[in-house]
C-alpha atoms as one frame of an Amber mdcrd trajectory, in Angstrom:
protein
 103.894  97.346 117.745 105.757  98.856 114.837 104.921  97.785 111.262 106.987
  99.398 108.503 106.257  99.281 104.789 109.810  99.538 103.555 111.765  99.551
 100.311 114.494 101.908  99.178 112.862 101.990  95.714 109.996 104.361  95.012
 106.824 103.551  93.096 106.333 100.022  94.449 103.031 100.741  96.250 104.183
 101.342  99.836 101.832 104.260 100.504  98.781 102.512  99.050  99.396  99.434
 101.195 100.085 101.515 104.297  96.884 103.504 103.726  94.673 100.425 103.535
  96.383  98.856 106.550  95.939 101.915 108.764  92.256 102.370 107.832  91.576
  98.730 108.642  93.571  98.444 111.867  92.372 101.792 113.243  88.984 100.111
 113.668  90.535  97.341 115.797  93.030  99.149 118.048  94.666 102.577 118.463
  96.646 103.046 115.258  99.008 105.797 114.164 100.764 106.186 110.842 104.101
 107.958 110.431 104.423 109.453 106.954 108.083 109.426 105.887 107.300 109.686
 102.176 108.741 112.924 100.759 105.563 113.319  98.686 103.484 112.917 101.888
 100.917 110.867  99.979  99.164 109.622 103.114  98.947 113.102 104.608  97.349
 114.438 101.424  94.941 111.511 101.135  93.951 112.046 104.759  93.043 115.642
 103.917  90.785 114.374 101.124  89.276 111.888 103.574  88.418 114.616 106.048
  87.041 116.913 103.329  84.430 114.306 102.295  83.237 113.840 105.866  85.098
 110.672 106.821  86.908 110.375 110.139  90.543 111.375 109.561  93.344 109.020
 110.480  96.034 109.696 113.078  98.945 110.677 110.853 102.109 112.331 112.100
 105.213 113.684 110.398 108.650 113.700 111.986 111.483 116.149 111.392 114.524
 113.924 111.785 115.704 110.392 112.518 116.140 111.174 116.222 112.507 112.218
 116.520 111.457 109.015 114.779 113.568 106.977 117.212 111.772 108.647 120.144
 108.388 107.654 118.701 109.601 104.081 118.327 110.902 104.026 121.927 107.405
 104.959 123.158 105.933 101.951 121.379 103.532  99.707 123.330 101.931  96.359
 122.530  98.397  97.750 122.714  99.027 100.331 119.977  99.986  99.858 116.338
 102.260 102.298 114.534 102.501 101.902 110.766 105.450 103.615 109.092 105.290
 104.499 105.404 108.982 104.778 104.583 110.330 106.898 101.765 111.536 105.439
  98.493 115.224 105.969  99.195 117.951 104.879 101.599 118.215 107.291 104.531
 118.787 107.503 108.286 114.993 107.806 108.634 114.365 104.520 106.903 117.202
 102.674 108.636 115.853 103.693 112.056 112.414 102.435 111.004 113.832  99.116
 109.788 115.772  98.433 112.983 112.918  99.510 115.262 110.151  97.500 113.610
 108.398  94.384 114.827 107.490  93.570 111.222 108.698  94.766 107.830 106.721
  94.451 104.605 108.398  95.060 101.248 106.135  95.275  98.181 107.556  94.025
  94.898 106.099  93.390  91.463 107.314  91.125  88.690 108.952  94.046  86.853
 112.725  93.690  86.274 113.551  97.062  87.884 111.622  96.061  91.015 113.604
  92.856  91.306 116.889  94.710  90.814 115.792  97.135  93.525 115.155  94.209
  95.819 118.792  93.169  95.473 119.859  96.644  96.600 117.460  96.460  99.541
 118.958  93.124 100.546 122.362  94.843 100.819 120.845  97.367 103.250 119.379
  94.575 105.373 122.721  92.756 105.397 124.485  95.915 106.563 121.969  96.597
 109.347 121.998  92.945 110.400 125.774  93.094 110.859 125.419  96.205 113.028
 122.564  94.778 115.094 124.176  91.318 115.274 120.922  89.648 114.267 119.314
  88.689 110.973 116.788  91.323 109.959 114.074  89.928 107.710 111.419  91.583
 105.628 108.189  90.031 104.416 108.027  90.199 100.635 104.552  91.038  99.344
 103.773  90.490  95.661 102.012  93.715  94.689 100.540  95.253  91.538 100.740
  91.994  89.616  98.880  91.424  86.365  95.580  89.680  87.234  96.324  87.044
  84.584  99.657  86.062  86.098  99.511  82.605  87.668 103.086  81.276  87.635
 105.310  82.678  90.381 108.046  80.056  90.140 110.935  82.282  89.039 109.963
  85.079  91.436 109.696  82.728  94.384 113.046  81.116  93.586 114.707  84.541
  93.447 113.222  85.664  96.764 113.774  82.457  98.672 117.535  82.480  98.055
 117.986  85.200 100.700 117.890  84.709 104.466 116.605  88.295 104.720 113.404
  87.641 102.746 110.269  85.810 103.818 107.546  85.475 101.196 103.996  86.371
 102.203 101.111  84.234 101.008  98.965  87.287 100.265  99.078  88.705  96.734
  97.802  92.101  95.565  97.029  92.488  91.873  96.348  95.443  89.603  92.796
  96.535  90.437  91.080  99.743  89.361  89.307  99.966  92.737  92.642 100.537
  94.463  93.465 103.804  92.712  89.823 104.930  92.627  89.428 104.476  96.375
  92.558 106.501  97.161  91.251 109.345  95.014  88.232 109.816  97.286  90.049
 109.313 100.586  88.772 105.801 101.213  90.285 102.381 101.706  89.428  99.622
  99.244  87.030  98.093 101.774  85.216 101.397 102.276  85.042 101.955  98.518
  83.553  98.628  97.377  83.190  95.681  99.709  83.500  92.130  98.363  85.365
  93.295  95.253  88.427  91.331  94.161  90.657  94.082  95.539  88.806  93.992
  98.854  89.179  90.226  99.170  92.909  90.415  98.382  93.420  93.070 101.050
  91.368  90.988 103.502  93.867  88.159 103.044  96.702  90.604 103.736  94.992
  91.930 106.871  94.540  88.419 108.249  98.161  87.517 107.535  99.438  90.652
 109.273  97.143  90.054 112.262  98.505  86.535 112.602 102.151  87.584 112.404
 101.684  90.444 114.908  99.323  88.398 117.107  96.531  90.965 116.882  93.249
  89.483 118.053
């Protein structure tokens, strides 16, 4: 199974989400993460994780889009590969989009994020025309103000596109998220039963359901 955290815009939280997903799912089934981020955030966080005595994650880097395609071709149903795509449009990211069983696109309520989502929709339209099928991504509200309750305008914007499917999970701004990354841990490993932990639990359950992971 291939799960890609994808958006052509940087700074939307892809690496943080990918990190927490891979730590969680690596305890359930063989899980590998492919780090396509030019900053290699996951690779660096994994080094911190190992330095504090935690079991490192299976993270690989690929040199070109062809190498990535070979990894995707070797995909099996009893293994999960999570791809942290870079914050830009590239052959790397387009191969990941086309080869994925599930796409997740984080987006906040910030105007620039929403404008970036329109650009990402154009990429999905282009790839859908090439593949002759409608490619959809699951939109995940991420890094929202904890006080925000009304999602009406955001939902209306997202639901106008056949390429977007809104997730029920919501991740809000939580200090535990950044603090956990700084010590090489997932949110769950850092402080269980916190608000951040419960929000990620909802995301994990939603992903398990959509990928049929028992």
